[in-house]
N, C-alpha and C positions, 0 to 999 in steps of 0.2 A: 902167719900167726900174730902179726902186729897190728893193732888198731891205733892209728895216730891221727889226731885232729889238731891243727895248729891253733893254739890259744893266743889271741892277740894281746889280751890283758890277763894277768894272773888273777884267777878268782879268789875272793876273800871268803874264807869258810870259818865258822865258829862252831866248836863242838863241846858239848857237856854231857855227862859229868863223870869225873873220877877216872881211876885207873888202878892198876895193881901190878905186882910182879907175878907172872905165871911160872910155876915150877911144873914142867911137863915131864911126865914119867909114863912108863908102861903100867897100865892100871892093874893088870893081873899080878905083875911082879911086886907092886907095892902092897897089894892086899895079902899076898903070900908072905911078904917080909914081916908085916905087923901081925900076922896070924889070924887074919879075917878069912874064915872058911866059907865056901859057897853055901848059901842058905837053901834049905829044902823048900822054902815057901817064899818065892819072889813077892814083894809087897811094896806098894807105894807109900812113902812118908813125905809129908809136907816139909819137914826138916829133920835133921839127924841128931839124935841124943846119945846113941850107944853103938857099940860094935855090931850088935845084932841088927839094928835098924840100917846101918851102913851096908851090911851084907845083903839084907832083903832088898834094899833100894837099888843097889848096884845090879843085882840079879834081875830085877824087874825091867831095867832098861838095856842091859847087856845083850840078851838074846836077840831082841828085834833090832838092835843097833840104833837105838834112838838117843838123840842128844838130851842131856839133862844137866841141871845145875841146882844144887841144894845148899842151904845154910846149915852149918854145924853149930848147934847150940851148946855143945860140950867142949869147953876150952881145952881141957886135958886131952881129949881124943884128937882134937885138931892139931895141937902141938906135937903129939906123938906121930901123927901122919906127916906133918911138915918135916920133923927130924928124920924120919925114915926115908922120906923123899930125897932129902939132901945127901943121904948116904948111899942111895941106890945108883949103881953104875948106869951110865947113859942118860942121867937126868939132864934137862936143859932149862935154862932160864930165859924168859922173854918178856917184853912189854905186853901187858894184858889189860883187860877191861874194854868194853865196847867203845867208849869214847876215845881212849888213848890209841887203840888199834885203828879206829876209823880216822883219827887225826893223823896218825903216821902215814896211812895209805893216801889220804888227800894231799899231804905234804909231798910225798913221793911222786904223786901225779902232777905236781906243779902248782898247788894252791898255797897261798899264805894262810896260816891257821892260827886261831886262838883256841886253846884247850883249857877247859875248866876242870881243875882237880887239885887235890892236896897230895903233893909228891915229895919224896926225899931228894936231896941234891944229886945223888947217884942216879936216881930214876930220870931226872930231867936231862942228865948228860947223855942218856942213850936214846932220847927222842930224836926224831928226824930234824935236820936243820929246817928252818922255816916255820917252826912251831913256837909260839909265844904262850907261856903258861900263866893262867890267872888262878890264884888260890894260895892257900897256906903252904909253908914248907914244914914237913914233918920229919921226924928222925927215922921212923920205920914205916915203909909203905905197907899197905894191905897185901896179903899173899893169897893167891888162888892156886889150888892143886888141880892139875889137869890130868885125869886118868885116861890116857889114850889107849885104844885097842884097834888092831887091824881086823879086816874081814876074815872070818874063819878062826879067830882067837878062841881059845878054850879056857874055861874056868870051871873045874869040876865037870858036872854033867852039861854045862851050858856052852853053846857055841854062838859067837856073834855073827849075825847075818850080813852085817856091813860094818865098815870102819866108822868109828865115832869116838865120842869122849864123854866122860862123866866128870863134872866139875864140883868141887866142894870149896866153901869159903867160910870165913868167920870174921867179916870186916869190922873195922873200928871207924873208918872215915867215910867210905863211899855211901852207906845208907842215908847219911844226913845231907847229902849234896852240899857239903860244907864250903865248897868254893863258889857257890852260886852268887853271893852278894858281890864278891870281887870280880867275878866273871861278868855280872850285869853292869858293873861300873865301867869296866874296860870295853864292854860292848858298845857303849855310847860313841867311842872313837872309831869303831870298826866299819860300820855301814856294810854288813856282809852281803854277799850274793846268796849264801846258804847258811842256815842254822840247823845243826844236827843235834838231836837229843837222844841219848842212849844210856845204858847202865842202870836203869831204874829197877831191874830185877834184884839189885842189892838190897832193896827195901822189902823183898818178898820174905815174909815170916820173920823179919827182924823184930826183936822185942822193944819196940818204941814205947815211950810213955804215952798216956792218953792224949790224943789230938796232935801229937808231934808229927806223924807222917802226913796227916791231912794238911797241916799248916805248910809243910815243905812243898807239897804238891800244888797247893794253892798259889804259893809264891812262884813256882815254876810255870804254872799256867799263865800268871800275869806277865812273866818275862817273855814267854812265847807270844802272847797276845800283843806285846809292845813292839814286836818285830814288824817293820814296815812291809807294805805289800810288795816292795821291790826285792824283799828277802824271801827266798823259798825256805820252807820249814819241813825237815824230815825227822820222823820218829822211828827209831830202830827197835823193833819188838825183841823179846827174849823169852826165856823159859819162866813163865809165871804159873804158880799153883795156888796162890792166895787170891781167892775170888774177890774179897773186899778190895785188895789193892788193884786188881785188874779193872774192877768196876769204877774205882776212882780215876784210873788212867783214862778210861772211856769217857768219863765226865769232864776231866780237867785238862788232859794232855792231847789226846787224839783229835778233839775238835779244833785244836790250834795248829795242826799239821796238815800240809797239803800233799805230803808224800809219806808212805809207810813202807818199811822193809821187814821181811820176816821169812822164816823157813817153813817146811812142810808140817812141822809140829805146831808152830805158833799160829798159823792161819786157821786151822779148824778149832783151835782153842779160843781164839777171839770170836769166831763165828758162833761157837757154842754159847759163849757168855751173852752175846747180842740176842740170840734167838731163844735160848732156854734158861739163861740165868745161872749156868754152871760152867765149870772148866772141864776140859778133856785131859785126862792124865797121860794117855798114850794114843797116838794116831799112827797110821800106816807110814813107816819110814821110807817107803818106796812107792809113792802114789803115782797113778797114771796121769798123763797130761790133761786129759779131759776132766778128771776129778778136780784137779787143782784149778783149772780155768773156770769151771762152774763155781767153785768156792770163791775165787777172786771176783767174779761178776757179782755174786751175791753180796760179798763184803762191800764192794764199791757201791752197789745200789743201797744197801742198808745204811751205810755211814753217810751217804749224801742225801738220804731221805729225812734224816733228823736235823735238828738245829745245829749249825756249825758256824764258827767264826771264819773258817777257811773251808772252801770246797776241796774235797779230796780229789786231786787231779793226777796222782801217780801212785801206783801200787807195784812193788817188786817182790816176787817170791822166788827164793833160791832153794833148789832141791839138789840132791846128789846127781840126778840124771839130766836136769835141764834148768834153764833160767826162763822166767816169764815176767814181762813188764806190761802193765796197762797204763796208758797215758791219755788224758782227755785231749781231744782235738781242740786246737786254738789256745791251749794253755802255754805257759812259758817254757815247759820242758821240751828240749829239742834232741835230735840225734838218737831216737829211741832204738833203731836197729843197731847202730854202732855201740850204744850203751849195753844192749843185751849181749852182743858178741863179746865186748870187753869183760863183762861180768863172768861170762862162761870161761874165757881164757884165764882170768884171774883165779877162778876156782881151781883149775888144774895147777897153775903155778904155785899157789899157796899150799895146797895139800901135798904136792910133790916137793916143795921147798926148793924150787929152781926157777930162774927167770926164763929158761928155755923150755919149750914143750917138746918132749920126746915121745913120739907116737908108740914106740915099743914099750913104754911104761904107762900106757893109757888105753882105755877101751870105751866104746859107746855102749850104754845100757838102755838107751832109748830105742824104741822100735823103729823100723824103716818108714813108718808113717804113723800119724796120730789123729784121733778124732778131736775136734775143737770143743765138743761137749758130749756129755753122757746121754743127751736126748736122742731118741731114735731118729735115724736118718740124717744125723749131723755130718757135715763135710769132713772128709779125711784129707789131711795134708801130707804129701810124701816128703821124706827127708832127702834133700838134694845135696850132694857133696860140693857142687859148684856154687850153691847158694844155701848155706846151712841155716841161716836165720830166716824164719818165716814170719811175716808181718801181714796183718789184714785189719780192716776196719769193721766195727760193729757199733750200733747205737751212737753214742757221742764220743767214742774212744777208739784208739788203736791198740792192738795187742801184738806183741812180738815174743816169739819163743825161740830159744837157741839150745841145742843139745850141749851137754858138757862132756869133754874128754875126761872121763873119770880116771884119776890117778890110781894105778895098781900097786905102786910102791910108796905107801903113805909115809910122809915125813911128819905131818901135823894137820889135824882137822880143826883144833881149837882156833878161834879167830877167823875161820873161813868165811862165815856170814858177814862179819864186819868188813873184811877186805873186799869181798864181792860187792856188797852194797855201796861202799865208798867208791870203788872203781866204776860202778855203773852211774853213780850220781855225777861224777866229775865231768862226764861228757854231756850231761843234760842241763847244766847251769850256764 
């Protein structure tokens, strides 16, 4: 269960932007504690302003077991949730935020890392050795509440079909990418192998002043554009519901990245915006391999058909049941089979909260074979225990698929995608 490749020189990785303190609690216990009762009408909300909206929104994502993240525009409600979380037995605190979590994983895997973010001294102390921070020092870090729930959890009449999490935040620092200028200045001395951009969902539905968000994203696009061709650029997607923001990302950020990472909710969301101009609120949380591969092929084709500063040469989709990576032949990305395997093993280790993989606490939910496409007559590939990662070539790219040993005793789902993506990237640079 160990994937080891000898790295002759430590890779230099730079990661932006932001980070937070995650308070991880049992979601149902927290809602019960603050008196938020199950809503009789599950409903999507772009952001949360009241207890009623919180109940409707949580119910909407809880039953299918779909990951979600929402901005809380009501400071009083958010403070009440934070205080209740602190008092809840079994709560845990962890380094959170896409950029900080990915930076931690890259450092643990042997990279030297520059992380852009505004953090408190205590927060910096718990980051992995090997991470240099670029950004302001703040007294209080942003806090995210992670409402975790296991498969089969019950909340009133609702039962969760799979383990997942519902995240709420009310950030002060992260939406502004306020470490970007310091990060850009220090970037001059780094000459990195890899630039990772994530955490931009903190801008989603945030009440910016007119033109403020657009200006920050324009500056970010310029920073990414300035990265030399010797630097690979990865953008990690997240839960976006603001169509305007996602459209801006498609115009300013995505064209500057040659690698994208996302989950089974974020992939159809991005495709929907590209094809129809709208966002999807909820997609199948347990999609079949053929469905995801067809969506990946279409996204790869659509993004490379339009004007881009960098050609998209890598696409990694992480789902509960499997990992799938597309890499353009002849590109700088290497070790695709090993990277797909490492991503799969990292998924189990993170969710189970253990460096060791215990088969008695895991199960395969992928079928014993899969179709490579939904098209009639498509090839079926059998799952072989002796060679669990399947790779094949199509068009101008290679595809690799690996099943995930799905953890049955969940420790934590939050941060899974960030750890998985970072673990896959480190073997490919």
